[in-house]
C-alpha positions as CSV (number, residue, x, y, z in Angstrom):
1,I,-1.0,20.8,79.8
2,M,-2.2,17.3,80.7
3,K,-5.7,18.0,79.2
4,L,-4.0,19.1,76.0
5,R,-1.8,15.9,75.9
6,R,-4.8,13.7,76.5
7,L,-6.7,15.5,73.7
8,L,-3.8,15.0,71.3
9,I,-3.6,11.3,72.1
10,L,-7.4,10.9,71.5
11,V,-7.1,12.8,68.2
12,G,-4.3,10.5,67.2
13,L,-6.3,7.4,68.0
14,V,-9.2,8.7,65.9
15,G,-6.9,9.6,63.1
16,I,-5.3,6.1,62.9
17,G,-8.8,4.6,62.9
18,V,-9.8,6.7,60.0
19,I,-6.6,5.7,58.1
20,V,-7.4,2.0,58.6
21,L,-11.0,2.4,57.5
22,V,-10.1,4.4,54.4
23,N,-7.5,1.8,53.2
24,L,-9.4,-1.4,53.9
25,G,-10.5,-1.6,50.3
26,D,-6.9,-1.6,49.1
27,V,-6.0,-4.8,50.9
28,P,-7.1,-7.4,48.2
29,E,-5.3,-5.4,45.4
30,F,-2.3,-5.0,47.6
31,L,-2.0,-8.7,48.2
32,A,-2.4,-9.5,44.5
33,V,0.4,-7.1,43.6
34,L,2.7,-8.5,46.2
35,R,2.8,-11.9,44.4
36,H,5.0,-10.2,41.7
37,F,7.0,-8.0,44.0
38,H,10.7,-8.6,44.6
39,W,11.1,-8.6,48.3
40,Y,14.7,-7.5,48.3
41,A,13.3,-4.0,47.7
42,V,11.6,-3.9,51.1
43,P,14.8,-3.7,53.2
44,L,16.2,-1.1,50.8
45,M,13.0,0.9,51.2
46,I,13.2,0.7,55.0
47,L,16.8,1.9,55.0
48,V,16.1,4.8,52.8
49,Q,13.0,5.8,54.8
50,L,15.0,5.6,58.1
51,G,17.5,7.9,56.4
52,S,14.6,10.3,55.6
53,Y,13.6,10.6,59.2
54,Y,17.3,11.1,60.2
55,T,17.5,14.1,57.8
56,N,14.3,15.5,59.3
57,A,15.7,15.1,62.8
58,R,19.0,16.8,61.8
59,Y,17.1,19.7,60.2
60,Y,15.2,20.3,63.5
61,Q,18.4,20.1,65.5
62,A,20.1,22.5,63.2
63,I,17.3,25.2,63.2
64,F,16.9,24.8,67.0
65,A,20.6,25.3,67.5
66,I,20.4,28.7,65.8
67,S,18.2,29.8,68.6
68,D,20.6,28.3,71.2
69,Y,18.3,25.3,71.9
70,E,20.1,22.0,72.3
71,V,17.8,19.0,71.7
72,D,18.8,15.4,71.8
73,L,19.0,13.9,68.3
74,R,17.4,10.6,69.3
75,R,14.4,12.4,70.7
76,L,14.1,14.5,67.5
77,Y,14.4,11.3,65.4
78,E,11.5,9.7,67.3
79,A,9.6,13.0,67.0
80,S,10.1,12.9,63.2
81,L,8.6,9.4,63.0
82,A,5.7,10.7,65.1
83,I,5.2,13.8,63.0
84,N,4.8,11.6,59.9
85,F,2.0,9.9,61.8
86,V,0.5,13.2,62.8
87,N,0.5,14.6,59.3
88,Q,-1.4,11.6,58.0
89,A,-3.8,11.0,60.9
90,V,-4.5,14.6,61.8
91,P,-4.7,16.7,58.5
92,S,-4.3,20.3,59.6
93,A,-1.7,21.9,57.2
94,G,1.0,21.5,59.8
95,V,-0.8,23.0,62.8
96,A,-1.2,19.6,64.6
97,A,2.5,18.7,63.8
98,T,3.6,22.0,65.3
99,T,1.5,21.5,68.4
100,Y,2.8,18.0,68.8
101,L,6.4,19.0,68.3
102,R,6.1,21.6,71.0
103,E,4.6,19.1,73.5
104,A,7.1,16.3,72.5
105,I,10.2,18.4,73.4
106,R,8.7,20.6,76.2
107,P,10.1,22.5,78.0
108,T,13.3,22.9,75.9
109,V,11.8,24.7,72.9
110,S,9.1,27.4,73.0
111,I,5.9,27.1,70.9
112,G,7.0,30.1,68.7
113,T,10.4,28.4,68.0
114,A,8.6,25.1,67.1
115,A,6.3,27.0,64.7
116,L,9.3,28.7,63.2
117,A,11.0,25.3,62.7
118,Q,7.9,24.0,60.9
119,L,7.5,27.1,58.7
120,G,11.2,27.1,57.9
121,R,10.9,23.5,56.9
122,Y,8.3,24.4,54.4
123,I,10.4,27.2,52.9
124,F,13.6,25.1,52.7
125,T,11.6,22.2,51.3
126,F,10.2,24.4,48.6
127,V,13.7,25.4,47.6
128,S,14.9,21.8,47.6
129,Y,11.9,20.7,45.5
130,F,13.1,23.2,42.9
131,I,16.6,21.5,42.9
132,V,15.1,18.0,42.7
133,L,12.8,19.1,39.8
134,A,15.8,20.5,38.0
135,V,17.5,17.1,38.3
136,G,14.3,15.4,37.1
137,F,14.3,17.7,34.1
138,L,17.9,16.6,33.2
139,F,16.9,12.9,33.6
140,L,14.0,13.4,31.2
141,F,16.0,15.3,28.7
142,L,19.0,12.8,28.7
143,G,16.8,9.8,28.9
144,T,14.6,10.5,25.9
145,G,17.3,12.0,23.5
146,D,15.8,12.6,20.1
147,R,12.4,11.4,21.3
148,L,12.2,14.2,23.8
149,D,8.6,14.4,25.1
150,Q,7.7,18.1,24.8
151,V,4.7,17.7,27.1
152,S,6.8,16.1,29.9
153,V,9.5,18.8,29.6
154,R,6.9,21.6,29.7
155,L,5.2,20.0,32.6
156,V,8.4,19.9,34.6
157,L,9.2,23.5,33.7
158,V,5.7,24.6,34.9
159,L,6.1,22.7,38.1
160,M,9.5,24.3,38.7
161,L,7.9,27.8,38.2
162,A,5.0,26.8,40.5
163,V,7.3,25.6,43.3
164,L,9.4,28.7,42.9
165,A,6.4,31.0,43.0
166,A,5.0,29.3,46.0
167,G,8.3,29.6,47.9
168,I,8.5,33.3,47.0
169,V,4.9,33.9,48.2
170,L,5.5,32.0,51.5
171,A,8.7,33.9,52.1
172,A,7.1,37.3,51.3
173,V,4.2,36.7,53.7
174,F,6.4,35.6,56.5
175,S,9.1,38.3,56.0
176,E,6.7,41.1,57.2
177,R,5.0,40.7,60.6
178,L,2.0,42.8,59.7
179,R,1.5,40.8,56.5
180,L,1.7,37.5,58.4
181,E,-0.8,38.8,61.0
182,A,-3.2,39.8,58.2
183,T,-2.9,36.3,56.7
184,L,-3.4,34.6,60.0
185,S,-6.4,36.7,61.2
186,P,-9.1,34.7,59.4
187,V,-7.7,31.5,61.0
188,I,-7.5,33.1,64.4
189,R,-11.1,34.3,64.2
190,L,-12.2,30.8,63.1
191,V,-10.4,29.1,66.0
192,N,-11.6,31.6,68.6
193,G,-15.2,31.5,67.2
194,F,-15.2,27.7,67.5
195,A,-13.8,27.8,71.0
196,S,-16.3,30.4,72.3
197,K,-19.5,29.3,70.4
198,V,-19.1,25.5,70.1
199,L,-16.8,24.7,73.1
200,R,-18.3,27.4,75.3
201,R,-14.9,28.5,76.5
202,A,-14.7,31.9,78.2
203,R,-11.0,32.3,77.5
204,L,-10.0,32.6,73.9
205,P,-7.3,30.1,72.9
206,L,-5.7,32.6,70.5
207,G,-6.3,35.9,72.4
208,P,-4.3,39.1,71.6
209,D,-1.8,38.7,74.4
210,R,-1.1,35.1,73.6
211,M,-0.7,35.8,69.9
212,K,1.6,38.7,70.6
213,R,3.9,36.4,72.7
214,F,3.7,33.7,70.0
215,L,4.7,36.1,67.2
216,D,7.4,37.7,69.3
217,E,9.0,34.2,69.7
218,I,8.7,33.5,66.0
219,Y,10.3,36.7,64.9
220,R,13.0,36.5,67.5
221,G,14.0,33.2,66.0
222,Y,13.4,34.5,62.4
223,G,15.9,37.3,63.1
224,L,18.5,34.9,64.3
225,V,18.0,32.7,61.2
226,K,18.4,35.7,58.9
227,E,21.6,36.6,60.7
228,R,23.0,33.1,60.4
229,K,23.1,32.9,56.7
230,D,26.1,30.5,57.1
231,R,23.6,27.9,58.4
232,W,21.3,28.1,55.4
233,P,23.2,25.6,53.3
234,V,23.0,23.1,56.3
235,L,19.2,23.6,56.6
236,L,18.7,23.3,52.8
237,G,21.0,20.2,52.7
238,W,19.0,18.3,55.3
239,S,15.7,19.3,53.6
240,L,17.1,18.2,50.2
241,G,18.2,14.9,51.7
242,C,14.6,14.2,52.9
243,N,13.2,14.9,49.4
244,V,15.8,12.7,47.7
245,A,15.0,9.9,50.2
246,E,11.3,10.1,49.5
247,V,11.8,10.0,45.7
248,S,14.4,7.2,46.1
249,T,11.8,5.2,48.1
250,L,9.3,5.4,45.3
251,Y,11.9,4.5,42.7
252,I,12.9,1.4,44.8
253,I,9.2,0.3,44.6
254,F,9.4,0.4,40.8
255,I,12.6,-1.7,40.9
256,G,10.8,-4.2,43.2
257,L,8.2,-4.4,40.5
258,G,10.9,-5.2,37.9
259,S,10.7,-1.8,36.2
260,W,13.7,0.6,35.8
261,I,11.8,3.7,34.6
262,N,13.3,7.1,34.1
263,P,14.0,8.8,37.5
264,G,12.8,12.0,36.0
265,V,9.3,10.5,35.7
266,V,9.3,9.5,39.3
267,I,10.5,12.9,40.4
268,T,7.8,14.7,38.4
269,A,4.9,12.4,39.5
270,Y,6.0,12.7,43.1
271,T,6.1,16.5,43.0
272,I,2.7,16.7,41.4
273,A,1.2,14.5,44.1
274,I,2.8,16.5,46.8
275,I,1.4,19.7,45.4
276,A,-2.1,18.2,45.1
277,S,-2.0,16.8,48.6
278,T,-0.9,20.2,49.9
279,V,-3.8,21.9,48.3
280,S,-6.2,19.2,49.6
281,F,-4.8,19.3,53.2
282,I,-8.4,19.0,54.6
283,T,-8.4,15.3,53.6
284,G,-4.7,14.9,54.5
285,G,-4.1,14.0,50.9
286,V,-5.9,10.7,51.3
287,G,-7.1,9.6,47.9
288,I,-6.1,12.8,46.2
289,Y,-2.4,12.0,46.7
290,E,-2.7,8.5,45.2
291,L,-5.0,9.4,42.3
292,T,-2.8,12.4,41.3
293,M,0.4,10.4,41.4
294,I,-1.2,7.6,39.3
295,G,-2.5,10.1,36.8
296,A,0.9,11.8,36.6
297,F,2.7,8.5,35.9
298,V,0.2,7.6,33.2
299,A,0.5,11.0,31.6
300,L,4.3,10.6,31.6
301,G,4.0,7.3,29.7
302,V,3.9,4.7,32.5
303,P,1.4,1.9,31.9
304,V,-1.7,2.2,34.1
305,A,-1.3,-1.3,35.7
306,L,2.4,-0.5,36.7
307,A,1.5,3.0,38.0
308,F,-1.3,1.7,40.1
309,S,0.8,-1.2,41.5
310,A,3.7,1.0,42.4
311,V,1.6,3.7,44.1
312,L,-0.4,1.1,46.0
313,V,2.7,-0.7,47.3
314,Y,4.4,2.5,48.1
315,R,1.5,3.9,50.2
316,V,0.5,0.7,51.9
317,L,4.0,-0.4,52.8
318,S,4.8,3.1,54.1
319,M,1.7,2.9,56.4
320,I,2.3,-0.6,57.5
321,L,6.0,-0.1,58.3
322,F,6.1,3.4,59.7
323,L,2.7,4.5,61.1
324,P,2.8,2.0,64.0
325,P,6.2,3.2,65.3
326,G,5.1,6.8,64.6
327,F,2.0,6.4,66.8
328,Y,4.1,4.7,69.5
329,F,6.4,7.6,69.7
330,Y,3.6,10.1,69.3
331,R,1.8,8.6,72.4
332,R,5.0,8.0,74.4
333,H,6.2,11.6,74.1
334,L,2.9,12.9,75.2
335,L,2.9,10.7,78.3
336,V,6.5,10.7,79.4
337,D,8.3,13.7,80.9
338,P,10.4,15.1,77.9
339,T,13.0,16.6,80.2
340,K,14.4,13.1,80.7
341,D,15.5,12.9,77.1
342,T,16.6,16.4,76.4
343,K,19.9,18.1,77.1
């Protein structure tokens, strides 16, 4: 366990170093944009982002409670900040975040339950994206009136269908254990091959017995979640709150730049960027996320200079304000005995 925790801390340090190096070139442009930025937007952004992490923590607490695990909300809030750091510093399509979450709240929650919580978060987030996009469609429709931009409307409809289809595929894969095992088998072979051939480990990290226990834990929790349909609105509500907070943060940046654009434009561009960064998880969305969002804004009628400034301030401020505390809690939870903060 201690070797794993030291490895996770080392990976986190390397990741934050990569983030700093990648974003060094943005510093001059960022400073130039700040001269025209209304600083009253910064505390608003901080409050909304703190609310986003709160909704994340409440989601985790709600889904763990279904499996009869009680975890302190404060610890989950700190873990949510740390998971934001993990997702940016260690791009791994959620694998690193799941591993960290398990270590951060050990021994309260099993690895299978932690993985179920992460997977459930993706599913409920997909559904909430559909709701947010529907609201964005209404904003675009009502905001343009007779000048309704057919390209924008069609784009939103395509995104809604894409999000819905992705959610259905994800749910279909997970609903059948044999189907999930078939989907995971290439990943398992890759991990085991790397461990045996590169790391020269005699014991496979994802051996048959370990994977069976892991999947048993996941599907035990999955069965409980299916039975507790009365808790689905709660899980969806907290996931929706997180998405609304993220879109609101980006909109606040536009306000800080003196531009009150149509919220539907912000919702659409944000969703396109999220989809692009999900597809490009190998790079953690670095570069792809920003370029896609700028391109989406421009395609929806936002001037290039304004789109570039908003995305630059949004990304840099998010990193400056929230990656340091995220790394602090990431490291702290891997070093301190978690049983002291759990109930």
